[in-house]
VMD Tcl script that builds the backbone (N, CA, C; Angstrom):
set m [mol new atoms 393]
animate dup $m
set s [atomselect $m all]
$s set {name element resname resid chain x y z} {
  {N N MET 1 A -26.844 19.823 51.218}
  {CA C MET 1 A -27.863 19.903 50.001}
  {C C MET 1 A -28.900 18.397 50.560}
  {N N SER 2 A -30.696 18.749 50.274}
  {CA C SER 2 A -31.230 17.965 50.707}
  {C C SER 2 A -31.332 17.064 49.582}
  {N N ARG 3 A -32.421 15.965 49.274}
  {CA C ARG 3 A -32.327 15.209 48.207}
  {C C ARG 3 A -33.288 15.563 47.130}
  {N N ASP 4 A -34.120 16.741 47.590}
  {CA C ASP 4 A -35.307 17.720 46.863}
  {C C ASP 4 A -34.506 18.622 46.120}
  {N N GLN 5 A -33.100 19.294 46.734}
  {CA C GLN 5 A -33.003 20.192 45.868}
  {C C GLN 5 A -31.635 19.475 44.874}
  {N N LYS 6 A -31.023 18.371 44.928}
  {CA C LYS 6 A -30.333 17.407 44.198}
  {C C LYS 6 A -31.520 17.154 42.816}
  {N N GLY 7 A -32.138 16.621 43.312}
  {CA C GLY 7 A -33.305 16.300 42.333}
  {C C GLY 7 A -33.940 17.455 41.447}
  {N N ASN 8 A -33.688 18.721 41.882}
  {CA C ASN 8 A -34.011 19.996 41.253}
  {C C ASN 8 A -33.145 20.244 40.477}
  {N N LYS 9 A -31.774 19.968 40.796}
  {CA C LYS 9 A -30.762 20.555 39.705}
  {C C LYS 9 A -30.379 19.514 38.723}
  {N N PHE 10 A -30.921 18.232 38.939}
  {CA C PHE 10 A -30.848 17.537 37.820}
  {C C PHE 10 A -32.007 17.645 36.674}
  {N N GLY 11 A -32.845 17.383 37.466}
  {CA C GLY 11 A -34.496 18.160 36.321}
  {C C GLY 11 A -33.663 19.231 35.575}
  {N N ILE 12 A -33.535 20.144 36.025}
  {CA C ILE 12 A -32.895 21.573 35.197}
  {C C ILE 12 A -31.836 21.481 34.180}
  {N N VAL 13 A -30.602 20.462 34.760}
  {CA C VAL 13 A -29.804 19.990 33.832}
  {C C VAL 13 A -30.514 19.163 32.447}
  {N N GLU 14 A -31.587 18.377 32.794}
  {CA C GLU 14 A -32.392 17.253 32.179}
  {C C GLU 14 A -32.805 17.975 31.238}
  {N N ASP 15 A -33.772 19.172 31.540}
  {CA C ASP 15 A -34.598 19.899 30.401}
  {C C ASP 15 A -33.425 20.606 29.663}
  {N N SER 16 A -32.171 21.272 29.972}
  {CA C SER 16 A -31.189 22.019 29.451}
  {C C SER 16 A -30.834 20.882 27.936}
  {N N VAL 17 A -30.786 19.728 28.444}
  {CA C VAL 17 A -30.606 19.163 27.569}
  {C C VAL 17 A -31.575 18.237 26.804}
  {N N ARG 18 A -32.226 17.985 27.171}
  {CA C ARG 18 A -33.856 17.955 25.900}
  {C C ARG 18 A -33.732 18.887 25.056}
  {N N ARG 19 A -33.462 20.370 25.273}
  {CA C ARG 19 A -33.756 21.529 24.920}
  {C C ARG 19 A -32.903 21.468 23.282}
  {N N GLY 20 A -31.475 21.222 24.484}
  {CA C GLY 20 A -30.270 21.280 23.263}
  {C C GLY 20 A -30.076 20.177 21.593}
  {N N ALA 21 A -30.597 18.884 22.578}
  {CA C ALA 21 A -30.869 18.304 21.611}
  {C C ALA 21 A -32.130 17.970 20.319}
  {N N ALA 22 A -32.791 18.692 20.889}
  {CA C ALA 22 A -34.137 19.446 20.164}
  {C C ALA 22 A -33.239 20.284 19.075}
  {N N PHE 23 A -32.347 20.911 19.142}
  {CA C PHE 23 A -32.314 21.909 18.985}
  {C C PHE 23 A -30.773 21.418 17.606}
  {N N VAL 24 A -30.189 20.674 17.922}
  {CA C VAL 24 A -28.934 19.934 17.554}
  {C C VAL 24 A -29.463 18.759 16.346}
  {N N ARG 25 A -30.579 18.035 17.058}
  {CA C ARG 25 A -31.020 16.406 16.145}
  {C C ARG 25 A -31.380 17.215 14.792}
  {N N PRO 26 A -31.996 18.273 14.297}
  {CA C PRO 26 A -31.963 18.592 12.744}
  {C C PRO 26 A -30.783 19.265 11.927}
  {N N LEU 27 A -29.975 19.652 12.648}
  {CA C LEU 27 A -28.714 19.922 11.899}
  {C C LEU 27 A -28.090 18.787 11.599}
  {N N ALA 28 A -28.127 17.888 12.749}
  {CA C ALA 28 A -27.425 16.446 12.726}
  {C C ALA 28 A -27.756 15.700 11.327}
  {N N VAL 29 A -29.582 15.840 11.114}
  {CA C VAL 29 A -30.144 15.190 9.852}
  {C C VAL 29 A -29.318 15.872 8.622}
  {N N ARG 30 A -29.438 17.042 8.694}
  {CA C ARG 30 A -29.246 17.814 7.659}
  {C C ARG 30 A -27.429 17.436 6.955}
  {N N SER 31 A -26.664 17.544 7.888}
  {CA C SER 31 A -25.395 16.994 8.050}
  {C C SER 31 A -24.906 15.822 7.062}
  {N N SER 32 A -25.760 14.907 7.863}
  {CA C SER 32 A -25.894 13.655 7.060}
  {C C SER 32 A -25.983 13.449 6.227}
  {N N THR 33 A -27.442 13.909 5.514}
  {CA C THR 33 A -27.336 14.276 3.884}
  {C C THR 33 A -26.672 14.771 3.420}
  {N N ALA 34 A -25.705 15.715 3.722}
  {CA C ALA 34 A -25.445 16.936 3.087}
  {C C ALA 34 A -23.549 16.088 2.589}
  {N N ALA 35 A -23.558 15.399 3.972}
  {CA C ALA 35 A -22.238 14.198 3.762}
  {C C ALA 35 A -22.212 13.506 2.644}
  {N N LYS 36 A -23.606 12.655 2.848}
  {CA C LYS 36 A -23.907 11.432 1.896}
  {C C LYS 36 A -23.964 12.133 0.102}
  {N N HIS 37 A -24.317 13.049 0.185}
  {CA C HIS 37 A -24.612 14.054 -1.179}
  {C C HIS 37 A -22.856 14.317 -1.853}
  {N N GLY 38 A -22.064 14.917 -0.616}
  {CA C GLY 38 A -21.001 14.950 -0.517}
  {C C GLY 38 A -20.004 14.069 -0.823}
  {N N ILE 39 A -20.293 12.987 -0.585}
  {CA C ILE 39 A -19.516 11.426 -0.468}
  {C C ILE 39 A -20.159 11.116 -1.520}
  {N N HIS 40 A -20.793 10.972 -2.316}
  {CA C HIS 40 A -21.490 10.848 -3.849}
  {C C HIS 40 A -20.751 11.590 -4.401}
  {N N GLY 41 A -20.952 13.223 -4.855}
  {CA C GLY 41 A -20.167 13.750 -5.552}
  {C C GLY 41 A -18.495 13.747 -5.579}
  {N N ALA 42 A -18.199 13.318 -4.574}
  {CA C ALA 42 A -16.444 12.935 -4.672}
  {C C ALA 42 A -16.067 11.782 -5.262}
  {N N ARG 43 A -16.785 10.845 -4.859}
  {CA C ARG 43 A -16.748 9.533 -5.821}
  {C C ARG 43 A -17.112 9.425 -7.274}
  {N N SER 44 A -18.021 10.372 -8.132}
  {CA C SER 44 A -18.613 10.533 -9.166}
  {C C SER 44 A -17.296 11.428 -9.616}
  {N N ARG 45 A -16.588 12.409 -8.890}
  {CA C ARG 45 A -15.264 12.985 -9.516}
  {C C ARG 45 A -13.991 12.383 -9.737}
  {N N LEU 46 A -14.058 11.443 -8.700}
  {CA C LEU 46 A -12.311 10.553 -8.612}
  {C C LEU 46 A -12.865 9.549 -9.369}
  {N N ALA 47 A -13.353 8.679 -9.019}
  {CA C ALA 47 A -13.798 7.608 -10.011}
  {C C ALA 47 A -12.908 7.680 -11.446}
  {N N PRO 48 A -13.317 8.796 -12.387}
  {CA C PRO 48 A -12.599 8.888 -13.814}
  {C C PRO 48 A -11.284 9.266 -13.413}
  {N N ARG 49 A -10.792 9.759 -12.853}
  {CA C ARG 49 A -9.410 10.181 -11.988}
  {C C ARG 49 A -9.015 8.828 -12.198}
  {N N ILE 50 A -9.095 7.702 -11.145}
  {CA C ILE 50 A -8.443 6.962 -11.054}
  {C C ILE 50 A -8.650 5.769 -11.915}
  {N N GLU 51 A -9.640 6.105 -12.740}
  {CA C GLU 51 A -9.351 5.250 -13.886}
  {C C GLU 51 A -8.177 5.599 -15.023}
  {N N ARG 52 A -8.251 7.055 -14.993}
  {CA C ARG 52 A -6.465 7.107 -16.253}
  {C C ARG 52 A -5.468 7.073 -15.575}
  {N N THR 53 A -5.308 7.001 -14.387}
  {CA C THR 53 A -4.180 6.786 -13.571}
  {C C THR 53 A -3.750 5.549 -13.663}
  {N N GLY 54 A -4.666 4.199 -13.797}
  {CA C GLY 54 A -4.557 3.156 -13.659}
  {C C GLY 54 A -4.340 2.729 -15.226}
  {N N GLN 55 A -4.809 3.307 -16.228}
  {CA C GLN 55 A -4.467 3.060 -17.752}
  {C C GLN 55 A -3.256 3.490 -17.938}
  {N N ALA 56 A -2.713 5.050 -17.359}
  {CA C ALA 56 A -1.334 5.634 -17.476}
  {C C ALA 56 A -0.245 4.482 -17.003}
  {N N LEU 57 A -0.549 3.898 -15.602}
  {CA C LEU 57 A 0.439 2.869 -15.275}
  {C C LEU 57 A 0.335 1.748 -15.914}
  {N N GLU 58 A -0.816 0.861 -16.555}
  {CA C GLU 58 A -0.528 0.005 -17.169}
  {C C GLU 58 A 0.075 0.287 -18.825}
  {N N ASP 59 A 0.132 1.130 -19.258}
  {CA C ASP 59 A 0.412 1.861 -20.197}
  {C C ASP 59 A 2.045 1.634 -20.215}
  {N N THR 60 A 2.282 2.590 -19.387}
  {CA C THR 60 A 4.171 2.626 -19.142}
  {C C THR 60 A 4.809 2.013 -18.040}
  {N N VAL 61 A 4.042 1.749 -16.618}
  {CA C VAL 61 A 4.949 1.044 -15.820}
  {C C VAL 61 A 4.483 -0.196 -16.442}
  {N N ALA 62 A 3.661 -0.857 -16.167}
  {CA C ALA 62 A 3.144 -2.405 -16.332}
  {C C ALA 62 A 4.450 -3.341 -17.271}
  {N N PRO 63 A 4.809 -2.357 -18.909}
  {CA C PRO 63 A 5.440 -3.564 -19.394}
  {C C PRO 63 A 6.612 -3.473 -18.953}
  {N N LYS 64 A 7.152 -2.165 -18.263}
  {CA C LYS 64 A 8.749 -2.263 -17.219}
  {C C LYS 64 A 8.566 -3.154 -16.190}
  {N N VAL 65 A 7.654 -3.524 -16.077}
  {CA C VAL 65 A 7.422 -4.115 -14.558}
  {C C VAL 65 A 7.714 -5.735 -15.115}
  {N N SER 66 A 7.047 -5.875 -15.995}
  {CA C SER 66 A 6.701 -7.173 -16.793}
  {C C SER 66 A 8.262 -7.384 -17.292}
  {N N ALA 67 A 8.750 -6.552 -18.136}
  {CA C ALA 67 A 10.132 -6.872 -18.412}
  {C C ALA 67 A 11.042 -7.534 -17.136}
  {N N TYR 68 A 11.464 -6.371 -16.486}
  {CA C TYR 68 A 12.024 -6.963 -15.219}
  {C C TYR 68 A 11.834 -7.914 -14.657}
  {N N LEU 69 A 10.596 -8.531 -14.176}
  {CA C LEU 69 A 10.125 -9.953 -13.916}
  {C C LEU 69 A 10.734 -10.998 -14.912}
  {N N SER 70 A 10.544 -10.972 -16.221}
  {CA C SER 70 A 10.764 -12.082 -16.588}
  {C C SER 70 A 12.022 -11.940 -17.140}
  {N N LYS 71 A 13.033 -11.083 -16.952}
  {CA C LYS 71 A 14.407 -11.099 -16.961}
  {C C LYS 71 A 14.937 -11.640 -15.438}
  {N N ALA 72 A 14.377 -11.401 -14.465}
  {CA C ALA 72 A 14.475 -12.163 -12.892}
  {C C ALA 72 A 14.246 -13.312 -12.868}
  {N N ALA 73 A 13.103 -13.595 -14.257}
  {CA C ALA 73 A 13.100 -15.126 -13.836}
  {C C ALA 73 A 14.117 -15.789 -14.510}
  {N N ARG 74 A 14.161 -15.557 -15.803}
  {CA C ARG 74 A 15.855 -16.040 -16.710}
  {C C ARG 74 A 16.976 -16.217 -15.816}
  {N N HIS 75 A 17.361 -14.961 -14.858}
  {CA C HIS 75 A 18.294 -15.091 -13.734}
  {C C HIS 75 A 18.033 -16.322 -13.083}
  {N N VAL 76 A 17.028 -16.243 -12.079}
  {CA C VAL 76 A 16.545 -17.399 -11.205}
  {C C VAL 76 A 16.360 -19.094 -11.764}
  {N N ALA 77 A 16.072 -19.267 -12.888}
  {CA C ALA 77 A 15.878 -20.414 -13.323}
  {C C ALA 77 A 17.432 -21.190 -13.087}
  {N N PRO 78 A 17.186 -22.682 -13.134}
  {CA C PRO 78 A 18.620 -23.585 -13.286}
  {C C PRO 78 A 18.791 -23.570 -14.852}
  {N N ASP 79 A 20.206 -23.823 -14.676}
  {CA C ASP 79 A 20.658 -24.110 -15.971}
  {C C ASP 79 A 20.067 -25.842 -16.809}
  {N N VAL 80 A 19.819 -25.864 -17.826}
  {CA C VAL 80 A 19.386 -26.607 -18.215}
  {C C VAL 80 A 20.723 -27.007 -19.106}
  {N N PRO 81 A 20.563 -28.712 -18.640}
  {CA C PRO 81 A 21.995 -29.612 -18.363}
  {C C PRO 81 A 21.877 -29.829 -19.778}
  {N N ARG 82 A 22.896 -30.018 -20.687}
  {CA C ARG 82 A 23.061 -30.138 -21.817}
  {C C ARG 82 A 23.131 -31.846 -22.097}
  {N N ARG 83 A 22.361 -32.195 -23.729}
  {CA C ARG 83 A 22.527 -33.615 -23.585}
  {C C ARG 83 A 23.757 -34.177 -24.316}
  {N N SER 84 A 23.811 -35.375 -24.174}
  {CA C SER 84 A 25.042 -35.655 -25.179}
  {C C SER 84 A 24.719 -36.002 -26.306}
  {N N ARG 85 A 25.178 -35.732 -27.309}
  {CA C ARG 85 A 24.705 -36.140 -28.847}
  {C C ARG 85 A 25.468 -37.871 -28.873}
  {N N TRP 86 A 25.810 -38.709 -28.433}
  {CA C TRP 86 A 26.150 -39.487 -28.380}
  {C C TRP 86 A 24.715 -40.442 -28.319}
  {N N GLY 87 A 23.810 -40.278 -27.628}
  {CA C GLY 87 A 22.817 -40.942 -26.881}
  {C C GLY 87 A 21.793 -40.959 -28.516}
  {N N ALA 88 A 22.084 -40.086 -29.750}
  {CA C ALA 88 A 21.092 -39.921 -30.897}
  {C C ALA 88 A 22.155 -40.664 -31.736}
  {N N ALA 89 A 23.312 -40.500 -31.459}
  {CA C ALA 89 A 24.197 -41.588 -32.579}
  {C C ALA 89 A 24.166 -42.826 -32.553}
  {N N THR 90 A 24.493 -43.446 -31.199}
  {CA C THR 90 A 24.102 -44.720 -30.814}
  {C C THR 90 A 22.927 -45.266 -31.265}
  {N N ARG 91 A 21.791 -44.587 -30.722}
  {CA C ARG 91 A 20.284 -45.209 -31.319}
  {C C ARG 91 A 20.380 -45.689 -32.907}
  {N N LEU 92 A 20.805 -44.365 -33.668}
  {CA C LEU 92 A 20.640 -44.338 -34.745}
  {C C LEU 92 A 21.960 -46.176 -35.611}
  {N N ALA 93 A 23.132 -45.974 -34.937}
  {CA C ALA 93 A 23.814 -47.248 -35.162}
  {C C ALA 93 A 23.427 -48.561 -34.752}
  {N N ALA 94 A 22.643 -48.028 -33.654}
  {CA C ALA 94 A 21.730 -49.856 -33.588}
  {C C ALA 94 A 20.059 -50.044 -34.597}
  {N N VAL 95 A 19.876 -48.606 -34.812}
  {CA C VAL 95 A 18.868 -48.992 -35.944}
  {C C VAL 95 A 19.647 -49.344 -37.322}
  {N N ALA 96 A 20.405 -48.939 -37.681}
  {CA C ALA 96 A 21.356 -48.960 -38.830}
  {C C ALA 96 A 21.662 -50.728 -39.010}
  {N N ALA 97 A 22.142 -51.365 -37.646}
  {CA C ALA 97 A 22.525 -52.402 -37.673}
  {C C ALA 97 A 21.601 -53.499 -37.493}
  {N N ALA 98 A 20.304 -53.066 -36.961}
  {CA C ALA 98 A 19.482 -54.000 -37.210}
  {C C ALA 98 A 18.853 -54.288 -38.389}
  {N N ALA 99 A 18.642 -53.085 -39.413}
  {CA C ALA 99 A 18.479 -52.876 -40.369}
  {C C ALA 99 A 19.329 -53.877 -41.475}
  {N N ALA 100 A 20.745 -53.975 -41.250}
  {CA C ALA 100 A 21.859 -54.365 -42.305}
  {C C ALA 100 A 21.351 -55.825 -41.504}
  {N N GLY 101 A 21.481 -56.234 -40.195}
  {CA C GLY 101 A 20.815 -57.679 -39.982}
  {C C GLY 101 A 20.022 -58.261 -40.608}
  {N N ALA 102 A 18.572 -57.608 -40.706}
  {CA C ALA 102 A 17.488 -58.082 -41.365}
  {C C ALA 102 A 17.654 -58.670 -42.808}
  {N N VAL 103 A 18.349 -57.373 -43.669}
  {CA C VAL 103 A 18.580 -57.588 -45.167}
  {C C VAL 103 A 19.762 -58.893 -45.312}
  {N N THR 104 A 20.122 -58.904 -44.442}
  {CA C THR 104 A 21.488 -59.763 -44.643}
  {C C THR 104 A 20.772 -61.370 -44.407}
  {N N ALA 105 A 19.616 -61.663 -43.630}
  {CA C ALA 105 A 19.334 -62.703 -43.337}
  {C C ALA 105 A 18.149 -63.373 -44.437}
  {N N VAL 106 A 17.152 -61.952 -44.831}
  {CA C VAL 106 A 16.808 -62.135 -45.927}
  {C C VAL 106 A 17.047 -62.553 -46.995}
  {N N ALA 107 A 18.299 -61.849 -47.325}
  {CA C ALA 107 A 19.225 -62.433 -48.667}
  {C C ALA 107 A 19.826 -64.196 -48.595}
  {N N ARG 108 A 20.382 -64.187 -47.278}
  {CA C ARG 108 A 21.179 -65.651 -46.884}
  {C C ARG 108 A 19.822 -66.905 -47.415}
  {N N LYS 109 A 18.438 -66.687 -46.792}
  {CA C LYS 109 A 17.418 -67.056 -47.009}
  {C C LYS 109 A 16.992 -67.351 -48.658}
  {N N ARG 110 A 17.157 -65.885 -48.923}
  {CA C ARG 110 A 16.860 -66.493 -50.519}
  {C C ARG 110 A 17.656 -67.260 -51.413}
  {N N GLY 111 A 19.135 -66.983 -51.031}
  {CA C GLY 111 A 20.157 -67.528 -51.761}
  {C C GLY 111 A 20.185 -69.018 -51.699}
  {N N LYS 112 A 19.980 -69.450 -50.686}
  {CA C LYS 112 A 20.022 -71.041 -50.224}
  {C C LYS 112 A 19.221 -71.716 -50.996}
  {N N PRO 113 A 19.720 -72.501 -51.586}
  {CA C PRO 113 A 18.798 -73.703 -52.969}
  {C C PRO 113 A 17.685 -74.679 -51.583}
  {N N ARG 114 A 17.052 -74.966 -51.785}
  {CA C ARG 114 A 16.024 -75.754 -51.176}
  {C C ARG 114 A 16.087 -77.454 -51.687}
  {N N GLY 115 A 16.123 -77.852 -50.488}
  {CA C GLY 115 A 16.320 -79.350 -50.433}
  {C C GLY 115 A 17.961 -79.393 -49.833}
  {N N THR 116 A 18.370 -79.284 -50.139}
  {CA C THR 116 A 19.948 -79.078 -49.388}
  {C C THR 116 A 20.374 -78.754 -47.990}
  {N N ASP 117 A 19.258 -78.879 -47.061}
  {CA C ASP 117 A 19.084 -78.474 -45.811}
  {C C ASP 117 A 19.697 -79.737 -44.979}
  {N N SER 118 A 19.811 -80.905 -45.143}
  {CA C SER 118 A 20.392 -82.140 -44.515}
  {C C SER 118 A 21.170 -83.155 -45.148}
  {N N ALA 119 A 21.864 -83.766 -44.868}
  {CA C ALA 119 A 22.795 -84.819 -45.539}
  {C C ALA 119 A 22.127 -85.895 -46.005}
  {N N ASP 120 A 21.073 -86.255 -45.374}
  {CA C ASP 120 A 20.129 -87.031 -45.950}
  {C C ASP 120 A 19.280 -86.769 -47.000}
  {N N ASP 121 A 19.159 -85.777 -47.197}
  {CA C ASP 121 A 18.591 -85.009 -48.372}
  {C C ASP 121 A 19.534 -85.162 -49.444}
  {N N ALA 122 A 20.834 -84.460 -49.288}
  {CA C ALA 122 A 22.261 -84.655 -50.149}
  {C C ALA 122 A 22.410 -86.196 -50.574}
  {N N ALA 123 A 21.871 -87.026 -50.174}
  {CA C ALA 123 A 22.156 -88.214 -50.684}
  {C C ALA 123 A 21.159 -88.857 -51.603}
  {N N GLN 124 A 20.171 -88.545 -51.001}
  {CA C GLN 124 A 19.097 -88.736 -52.100}
  {C C GLN 124 A 18.987 -87.788 -53.170}
  {N N THR 125 A 19.290 -86.577 -52.865}
  {CA C THR 125 A 19.839 -86.015 -54.384}
  {C C THR 125 A 20.528 -86.886 -55.465}
  {N N GLU 126 A 21.805 -87.226 -54.672}
  {CA C GLU 126 A 23.152 -87.815 -55.312}
  {C C GLU 126 A 22.222 -89.037 -56.172}
  {N N ALA 127 A 21.818 -89.972 -55.217}
  {CA C ALA 127 A 21.053 -91.414 -55.853}
  {C C ALA 127 A 20.058 -91.186 -56.871}
  {N N ALA 128 A 19.322 -89.779 -56.492}
  {CA C ALA 128 A 18.822 -89.822 -57.768}
  {C C ALA 128 A 19.184 -89.842 -59.373}
  {N N THR 129 A 20.485 -88.820 -58.826}
  {CA C THR 129 A 20.661 -88.546 -60.470}
  {C C THR 129 A 22.045 -90.037 -61.097}
  {N N THR 130 A 22.011 -90.807 -60.150}
  {CA C THR 130 A 22.907 -92.136 -60.754}
  {C C THR 130 A 22.037 -92.879 -61.005}
  {N N ASP 131 A 21.222 -92.975 -60.815}
  {CA C ASP 131 A 19.894 -94.010 -61.111}
  {C C ASP 131 A 19.507 -93.818 -63.054}
}
mol reanalyze $m
mol bondsrecalc $m
mol representation Tube
mol addrep $m
């Protein structure tokens, strides 16, 4: 086959492809438009169904899952160590002892006569009474 014959065959094929493309192009555009409308319609019909399903799951399944997770959390949590009651009793005893000590100090200070603090004061008081 010569080069001219090969070129002629490719020319024929090229023309066939161009005619086929011209025929298919409008069909593709219409199919694209129809598909877009179909997707829009499908989405508009599907959205309410998804919403209802979500509400049903929220009302029925979610409380059960929540309860299960809470129960699992209680099982996983470490035990809280018990506090000794001696700590509070010890603090209470210390406060009571401090209060008793303060009351005793105030009572002793009020009951002590003034002027008998030292031996010199006692001697002066005795000498004053004998004169």
